[in-house]
C-alpha positions in Angstrom: -9.5 23.2 63.1 -10.5 19.6 62.9 -12.3 20.3 59.6 -9.1 21.5 58.0 -7.0 18.5 59.1 -9.7 16.1 57.8 -9.8 17.9 54.5 -6.0 17.7 54.2 -5.8 14.1 55.2 -8.6 13.1 52.7 -6.9 14.9 49.9 -5.2 12.2 47.7 -1.9 13.9 46.9 1.0 12.2 45.3 2.8 12.0 48.7 -0.1 10.2 50.4 -0.6 7.9 47.5 3.1 7.0 47.7 2.9 6.5 51.4 -0.2 4.3 51.1 0.7 2.2 48.0 4.4 2.6 47.4 6.4 4.3 44.8 6.4 1.5 42.2 2.6 1.1 42.2 2.0 4.8 41.9 4.5 5.1 39.0 3.0 2.2 37.2 -0.4 3.8 37.4 1.1 7.1 36.2 2.9 5.3 33.3 -0.4 3.6 32.4 -2.1 6.9 32.2 0.7 8.3 30.1 0.5 5.4 27.7 -3.3 5.8 27.4 -2.9 9.5 26.8 -0.3 9.0 24.0 -2.4 6.2 22.4 -5.5 8.3 22.5 -3.7 11.3 21.0 -2.2 9.2 18.2 -5.5 7.6 17.4 -7.5 10.8 17.4 -5.1 13.3 16.0 -2.2 11.7 14.1 -4.0 8.8 12.3 -6.6 11.0 10.6 -4.0 13.5 9.5 -1.8 10.6 8.2 -4.8 9.2 6.2 -5.4 12.7 4.7 -1.7 13.1 3.8 -1.8 9.6 2.2 -4.6 10.5 -0.1 -2.8 13.7 -1.1 0.4 11.8 -1.7 -1.5 9.4 -4.0 -2.9 12.4 -5.9 0.6 13.9 -6.3 2.0 10.7 -7.6 -0.8 10.4 -10.2 0.0 14.0 -11.3 3.7 13.2 -11.6 2.8 10.2 -13.8 0.7 12.3 -16.0 3.4 14.9 -16.3 5.9 12.2 -17.2 3.7 10.9 -19.9 3.3 14.4 -21.3 7.0 14.9 -21.3 7.5 11.6 -23.2 5.0 12.7 -25.8 6.6 16.1 -26.2 10.0 14.5 -26.5 8.7 12.3 -29.3 7.3 15.3 -31.1 10.6 17.2 -30.8 12.5 14.1 -32.0 10.1 13.9 -35.0 10.6 17.6 -35.8 14.4 17.3 -35.6 14.2 14.2 -37.8 12.2 16.1 -40.4 14.7 19.0 -40.3 17.6 16.6 -40.7 15.8 14.9 -43.7 15.2 18.3 -45.3 18.9 19.2 -44.9 19.9 15.9 -46.5 17.5 16.5 -49.4 18.8 20.0 -49.8 22.4 18.8 -49.9 21.5 16.0 -52.4 19.9 18.4 -54.8 
């Protein structure tokens, strides 16, 4: 029976920690662990994913610029064709 009580009394549960050190100290240690856990998660999981998404975003922006340049070139070609048609109509009406 003494072995059981010794095992229970040596077990550092939250209640015995609060009784030994006080509630504020135990909560500060718990908060410190929480901050460490969040910081570790962000630095190992979130930052690499953010860097990967950043590179993909740069690639998409470059593709959009290329498409915009293609649209400008196509619009210039369409304007040229419309101008030729208008000139042909004017020449047909003048003759």
